[in-house]
Every structure is written in C-alpha cells, then in structure tokens.
C-alpha positions in Angstrom: -0.1 -0.2 0.1 1.6 3.5 -1.0 2.3 5.8 1.8 1.6 9.5 2.2 4.1 12.0 2.9 3.1 16.0 4.1 5.9 18.7 4.1 4.9 21.4 5.9 7.3 24.4 6.6 5.9 27.5 7.7 7.0 30.9 9.2 5.9 34.4 9.4 7.2 36.5 7.0 9.2 39.7 7.9 10.9 40.5 11.1 8.7 38.2 13.4 10.5 34.9 11.7 12.7 33.0 14.1 13.5 30.2 11.7 14.0 29.7 7.8 11.6 27.0 7.8 11.2 26.9 4.0 15.1 26.4 3.3 14.5 22.6 4.5 12.1 22.0 1.4 14.7 21.7 -1.3 16.6 19.0 0.7 13.7 17.3 1.7 12.3 17.2 -1.8 15.6 15.6 -2.9 14.9 12.6 -1.1 12.8 9.9 -3.2 9.3 9.8 -2.1 9.3 6.1 -1.1 12.5 6.8 1.5 10.3 9.6 3.2 7.5 7.4 3.4 9.5 4.0 4.0 6.8 2.3 1.5 7.5 1.0 -1.7 5.6 3.8 -3.1 4.2 7.2 -2.0 2.6 10.4 -2.8 4.1 13.8 -1.7 2.0 17.0 -0.4 4.3 20.3 0.0 3.1 23.1 1.6 5.5 26.0 1.8 4.6 29.2 3.8 1.1 28.6 3.7 -0.9 31.8 4.4 -4.2 30.3 5.8 -4.8 28.0 8.4 -7.8 26.6 7.2 -6.1 25.7 3.8 -3.2 23.8 6.1 -6.2 21.7 7.7 -7.9 20.9 4.6 -4.6 19.3 3.3 -3.7 18.1 6.9 -7.1 16.1 6.8 -7.0 14.6 3.4 -3.7 13.3 4.1 -5.0 11.8 7.7 -7.8 10.1 5.8 -5.8 8.5 2.9 -4.9 4.6 3.4 -1.6 3.4 4.4 1.1 5.0 6.6 1.4 8.6 6.9 4.7 10.5 7.7 4.6 14.3 8.5 7.5 16.3 8.4 7.0 19.8 10.4 9.5 22.8 10.4 8.6 26.2 11.6 7.9 28.0 15.0 5.4 27.7 17.9 3.7 30.9 19.1 1.3 31.3 22.1 -2.0 32.4 21.9 -2.0 34.8 24.7 -5.7 35.1 25.7 -6.3 31.0 25.7 -2.8 30.0 26.1 -2.7 27.5 23.4 0.6 26.4 21.5 0.0 27.3 17.8 2.3 26.9 14.6 2.8 30.2 13.1 2.0 31.0 9.5 3.2 33.5 6.8 1.0 36.1 7.9 1.3 35.4 12.0 1.9 38.3 14.1 2.1 38.2 18.2 -1.1 39.8 18.4 -3.2 38.1 15.7 -1.8 34.2 16.5 -5.4 33.1 16.9 -6.6 34.0 13.8 -3.5 33.8 11.8 -1.3 30.4 13.0 -2.7 26.7 13.0 -3.4 25.6 16.6 -1.4 22.7 17.5 -4.4 20.4 18.8 -5.9 20.4 15.2 -2.8 18.4 14.0 -3.6 16.3 17.2 -6.9 16.1 16.6 -6.5 15.0 12.8 -4.2 12.4 13.4 -5.5 10.6 16.7 -8.3 8.7 14.6 -5.9 7.1 12.4 -4.8 3.5 13.1 -2.5 2.8 15.8 1.4 2.6 14.5 0.5 4.0 10.8 1.3 7.6 11.7 4.8 9.5 12.4 5.6 13.4 13.2 9.0 14.6 12.6 9.4 17.8 13.9 12.0 21.0 13.6 10.4 23.5 15.4 11.8 27.0 17.2 9.6 28.6 20.0 9.3 32.4 20.9 10.0 33.1 24.6 6.7 32.8 25.7 6.1 29.2 24.2 9.3 28.0 25.5 8.5 28.7 29.0 5.6 27.1 28.7 6.5 24.1 27.0 9.3 23.5 29.8 6.6 22.5 32.1 4.0 21.2 29.7 5.0 19.1 27.0 3.4 19.5 23.5 0.6 16.9 22.8 0.3 15.2 19.3 -1.6 11.9 20.3 -0.9 9.0 22.0 -1.1 6.9 18.6 1.4 9.2 16.8 5.1 8.3 16.8 7.1 11.8 17.2 10.8 12.4 16.7 12.7 15.6 16.3 13.4 18.8 18.4 11.9 22.0 20.2 14.8 24.5 20.1 14.4 28.0 22.4 14.3 31.2 20.3 17.5 32.4 18.7 19.7 35.6 19.6 17.7 38.8 18.7 17.8 39.7 15.0 18.9 36.2 14.3 17.0 33.7 12.2 17.4 30.0 12.9 18.5 27.4 10.6 16.2 24.0 10.7 19.4 22.1 11.0 17.8 19.1 12.7 15.3 18.3 9.7 18.1 19.4 7.1 20.1 16.5 8.9 17.5 13.9 8.6 17.3 15.1 4.8 20.6 14.4 4.1 20.6 11.1 6.2 17.7 10.2 3.7 19.3 11.3 0.7 21.5 8.1 1.0 18.5 6.2 -0.5 18.1 4.3 2.7 15.6 4.6 5.3 16.7 3.4 8.9 14.5 2.5 11.6 13.1 6.3 12.9 14.6 6.0 16.1 17.6 4.9 14.4 17.6 7.7 12.0 16.4 10.4 15.2 19.7 8.9 17.1 22.1 9.5 13.8 20.5 13.0 13.3 21.4 14.1 17.1 24.6 12.4 17.0 25.8 14.6 13.8 24.3 17.5 15.5 26.3 17.2 18.6 26.0 19.8 21.4 23.9 21.8 19.1 20.9 20.2 20.5 22.0 20.7 24.3 19.6 23.5 25.0 16.7 21.7 23.2 13.4 19.8 24.2 14.5 16.7 22.4 11.2 14.6 21.2 11.3 10.6 21.5 8.7 8.3 20.1 5.9 9.1 22.7 6.0 12.5 21.6 7.4 13.7 24.9 10.7 14.6 25.9 12.9 11.5 25.6 14.4 9.7 28.1 17.3 10.6 25.2 19.6 12.3 29.1 19.9 15.7 27.4 17.3 17.2 29.4 19.0 16.4 32.5 22.3 17.6 31.5 20.9 20.8 30.3 19.3 21.4 33.4 22.4 20.9 35.1 24.2 23.5 33.0 21.4 25.6 33.7 21.7 25.6 37.2 25.5 25.5 37.4 26.6 22.4 38.2 28.8 21.9 35.4 30.8 19.0 37.2 27.4 17.0 37.5 26.5 17.7 33.5 30.0 16.5 32.6 29.8 13.2 34.9 26.4 12.3 33.6 27.9 12.9 29.9 31.3 10.9 30.3 29.0 8.1 31.9 27.4 7.9 28.8 30.3 8.1 26.7 31.9 5.4 28.1 28.3 3.1 27.1 28.7 4.4 24.0 32.5 3.5 23.4 31.6 0.1 25.2 28.8 -0.5 23.1 29.9 0.9 19.3 33.6 1.4 19.8 35.4 4.6 19.5 34.8 5.6 15.8 31.3 5.1 16.6 28.5 8.0 15.8 27.4 7.7 19.5 30.3 7.7 21.2 31.4 11.1 18.9 28.2 12.4 19.7 29.0 12.2 23.6 32.8 13.6 23.1 31.2 16.5 21.4 28.5 17.2 24.3 31.6 16.9 26.8 33.3 19.5 24.6 30.7 21.8 24.6 30.2 21.2 28.2 33.2 22.5 28.9 32.7 25.7 27.1 29.8 26.2 29.1 31.8 26.0 32.2 34.4 28.3 31.0 37.3 25.4 30.7 38.9 26.3 27.4 42.0 24.1 28.0 39.5 21.3 28.4 37.1 22.0 25.4 40.0 22.5 23.4 41.4 19.5 24.3 38.2 17.6 23.7 37.6 18.9 20.3 41.1 18.0 19.3 40.2 14.5 20.2 36.9 14.6 18.5 38.6 15.7 15.2 41.2 13.0 15.6 38.9 10.4 16.4 37.0 11.4 12.7 40.0 11.1 10.9 41.0 7.9 12.1 37.6 6.8 11.7 38.1 7.7 7.9 36.6 10.8 7.4 38.3 12.8 4.9 40.1 16.2 6.3 37.3 18.2 4.1 34.5 16.4 5.8 32.1 19.3 7.5 32.1 17.4 11.0 36.1 17.5 10.8 36.3 21.1 9.9 33.8 21.9 12.4 35.9 20.1 15.0 39.2 21.5 14.4 37.6 25.0 13.9 36.0 24.9 17.6 39.3 23.4 18.9 40.9 26.6 17.3 38.2 28.9 18.7 38.7 27.7 22.4 42.4 27.5 22.0 42.4 31.3 21.2 40.8 31.7 24.9 43.2 29.9 26.5 45.4 32.5 28.9 47.9 30.0 30.5 50.9 30.0 28.2 51.9 26.4 28.9 48.7 24.9 28.1 48.5 26.9 25.1 51.8 26.1 23.7 51.3 22.0 24.6 47.6 22.1 22.6 48.8 24.8 19.8 51.4 22.1 19.0 48.6 19.5 18.8 46.2 22.1 16.4 49.2 23.0 14.2 49.7 19.2 13.3 45.9 19.1 13.0 45.6 22.3 11.0 48.4 21.1 8.6 45.9 18.1 7.8 42.5 20.4 8.0 42.9 23.9 6.9 39.7 24.8 7.3 37.7 27.3 5.1 39.4 30.3 6.6 42.4 31.6 4.9 45.3 31.7 7.4 44.0 29.5 10.1 47.6 27.7 10.4 49.5 30.7 10.0 47.5 32.1 13.1 48.4 29.0 15.0 52.3 29.2 13.9 52.4 32.8 14.4 50.8 32.7 18.2 53.2 29.8 18.9 56.2 32.0 18.1 54.9 34.5 20.5 54.1 31.8 23.3 57.9 30.4 22.8 59.2 33.8 24.6 56.7 33.6 27.4 57.3 31.8 30.7 
C-alpha cells in the first residue's frame, strides 16, 4: 500500500521570523518519496509558507484520511495565543497579536491524526519556539496524540535579529538522501549525533511525543543550574557506555565526546574544551572521515576557537602544537588559519 508524506514548512514573513523553515524543503524534496515514507511508493504533498490555517487543515485532513502509512514533516515556529494559552504553528501572516486568527492551532494536528490506526502515523518535527511558548513547553509537553510516533526537537528562540536554521530536519534529509531509510529511532539518533552539542538546550522528542528519556534534558538542567561537574559526569557516563557498545569511531561515541567538549565550553574551561575538540577531530580522521568533511572541519575550527581563549601559556603551547599538526591536515575554510596558529606559537615561545 502506498504511503503519504506531508511536508509542511511555515514561518511568519518579516521581522517576526525565528527560523528559515522553507529552506529545508529543497533538501527534503531531493529525497525519493518512497524513502520519505518508508514504503514502496508514496504520494508527497508540500506546503511552503502557507497563508491560511484552514488551507493547512484541509491538506492535513486529506492526508490523515489516506490509507496506508502517513509521515508528516513539520518545520517552523511555535507561538502562543496569549488569551487562551494555546500553542500554535505560526504561518506566513502570523504576528504576536494575531496568533489566534492567522496561525494553526497545534491541537488541530493532534485531533486530525488521533483517529488513524495505531502504528501508521509519524511526526518528524524541527520547531523553534518564541520566548513565551518556550517557557510554557518546559513544564507542559507538546501533545501530538498517543498513537502518533514523534521524533525531533523543539529549540528555544535564537538570539535577537537572528534567524535560525532547521538543522535537525536538514540533517534528517541528508541522511535519507543516501537512499536508505533506517528505523525511525535510529534515524533520530543519527541526526542527534551529527548535531552534537547544538541540541544541548533543546527539548528532544522521543517516540512518545514527550521529552525523550534521550539524558540531554537532565544535562541541560544541570548546566542551567551551574552544576557543570554533574553535567560532565553524566555525559562521561554515557560516553563510556557508547564506547563499550559501539566503539571509539562510532557516531554515538563521537556525539558524547562533542557534548563533553561543549560542556567544558559552557563551564568556561577553554583548555578542556580545546583538548576535547582536538580529540573529536582526531577520532573522526581515524574513523576514515576525510579532512574536508564538514564535521571534521567543524571540530578543528571549534578547537581553534577555544585555543584562542586559553590564557595559560604552558597549556596554550601544548595544545597549540597539537592544533598546528591538525591544521596542517585540516586547513578549514578560513584562509590563514594555520598561519595564525604558528604565529601565536612563536609569540608563546618567549613567554614563561
């Protein structure tokens, strides 16, 4: 039986936009429909920056009544109806004062999907919340129905005058473009592993639709409370489990190594963060990833950034030598990165 796929990317136009939702559609559209659906054949419906909530509801209802498996990919931003305190998916015309009339109530999605047969419906979400909605979701999970499998993340609002990138959904699409669709739980974990510490502050959604038991929430809470040692200890525990179960070059082990590198940065420990990112880069190279691989370049770039924040001359010299060796193999995309390392090492040589 053919599957059905609904691709929904929505965000307000203008300065109220928190995420460039529509940018993910070309990446998803490059994935074969059958791979998106996990079926032999599939019908795909695409909604890019829709204007009217009723129009979205009509398409959603048609998809929900179609026989066979249904997969709904939703990218966009969540906003709160301040009067009724209901979460909505913002659409192109949505403003903070018009949410109730111009945005799609989230419970419409839940209600349309709840009558489907158990085990036939999946939601894959990459959502950014405005400040009010984010505070609400920290205590009240986003409900999507008991019979709907939900994977993805909800991110806090980006910085002022910043438009976020739907990196989780783009990562999912990139994995699927290989032509193989892993089991959804595996796909979700692969995407999280590639994103590393980027999802540290996010609400990560598991198959039940609520926060994943995934331990990132506990770590994030410890960081927010200033308990950096507790956060690192928990991440180190999961890194050891990943190493034992999957090996040092696995995506799972590398994910936890990256989490620990970010935790060191949050704790203000540039030495430990730099050392950890150097280890991640070396591990990726040892696992066979080429020097121009984006994740290898990113690890070296982050190590370089943290190295620049080290004030202790002895530690800077030690880590700078290792960084110079890596920079010779992974020059990155910024011209003069290796020269910068070598010049600072020269100046450090005369400092006791």
